C-alpha positions in Angstrom: 14.9 -18.6 40.1 11.1 -18.9 39.6 10.1 -20.7 36.2 13.1 -22.7 35.3 12.9 -25.4 32.6 13.8 -25.4 28.7 10.5 -23.6 27.5 9.7 -20.2 29.1 6.6 -19.8 27.0 4.3 -22.0 25.7 3.5 -21.9 22.2 0.0 -21.2 20.9 -1.2 -23.3 18.3 -3.4 -21.1 16.8 -0.5 -18.3 16.6 1.7 -21.4 15.0 -0.4 -22.0 12.1 -1.3 -18.4 11.1 2.8 -17.9 11.3 3.3 -21.1 9.0 -0.2 -20.3 6.7 1.7 -16.3 6.2 5.4 -17.5 5.3 3.6 -19.9 2.8 1.2 -17.3 1.3 2.9 -16.9 -2.4 2.5 -20.6 -2.8 -1.3 -20.8 -2.1 -2.1 -17.6 -4.2 -4.8 -18.0 -7.0 -6.2 -15.3 -9.2 -9.4 -15.5 -9.0 -12.4 -12.8 -9.8 -12.4 -11.3 -6.2 -8.1 -11.0 -6.5 -8.2 -9.7 -9.9 -10.7 -7.0 -8.6 -8.1 -6.0 -5.8 -5.1 -6.3 -8.3 -6.9 -3.6 -10.6 -8.1 -1.4 -8.0 -4.9 -1.0 -5.9 -2.8 -1.5 -9.0 -4.0 0.7 -11.7 -7.3 2.8 -10.4 -5.6 4.1 -7.3 -2.3 5.1 -9.3 -4.8 6.7 -12.0 -6.8 8.7 -9.3 -3.5 9.8 -7.5 -2.0 11.0 -10.9 -5.2 12.6 -11.6 -5.2 14.6 -8.7 -1.3 15.8 -9.0 -2.3 17.2 -11.9 -5.5 19.3 -11.2 -4.0 20.3 -7.8 -0.7 21.1 -9.9 -0.4 25.0 -10.4 -3.0 25.7 -7.1 -0.5 26.6 -4.4 3.4 28.1 -4.6 5.5 27.4 -2.2 8.4 29.5 -2.8 8.3 32.6 -0.3 7.9 36.1 -1.4 10.9 38.2 -1.8 10.3 42.2 -0.6 10.0 42.7 -4.6 7.2 40.5 -4.9 3.6 41.2 -4.9 1.4 39.7 -2.1 -1.1 39.0 -4.5 -1.0 35.8 -6.2 -2.5 36.8 -9.6 -1.5 40.6 -9.7 -2.1 43.3 -12.1 0.4 44.9 -14.2 1.8 47.7 -12.0 0.3 51.0 -12.9 3.4 53.2 -12.4 3.5 56.8 -13.6 6.4 57.1 -16.2 7.9 60.5 -16.4 7.5 61.9 -19.5 
């Protein structure tokens, strides 16, 4: 068999260093001004914008299918049926 040996691949020191840094990221985290802006932007502003968009577009679309008795226009005028007198 070709290759043989106990180590079938060579480990890259840069990949190993990145893996170690990534695994211990929570130990080195500090709340700097940049991190504070990111937390506020992603944790407060983004949900607020998404909530605002959802409230704005709440009644814009109707996903219920029309039935045979429904008028096809969204806001239809009251029907002008002739009453029998």
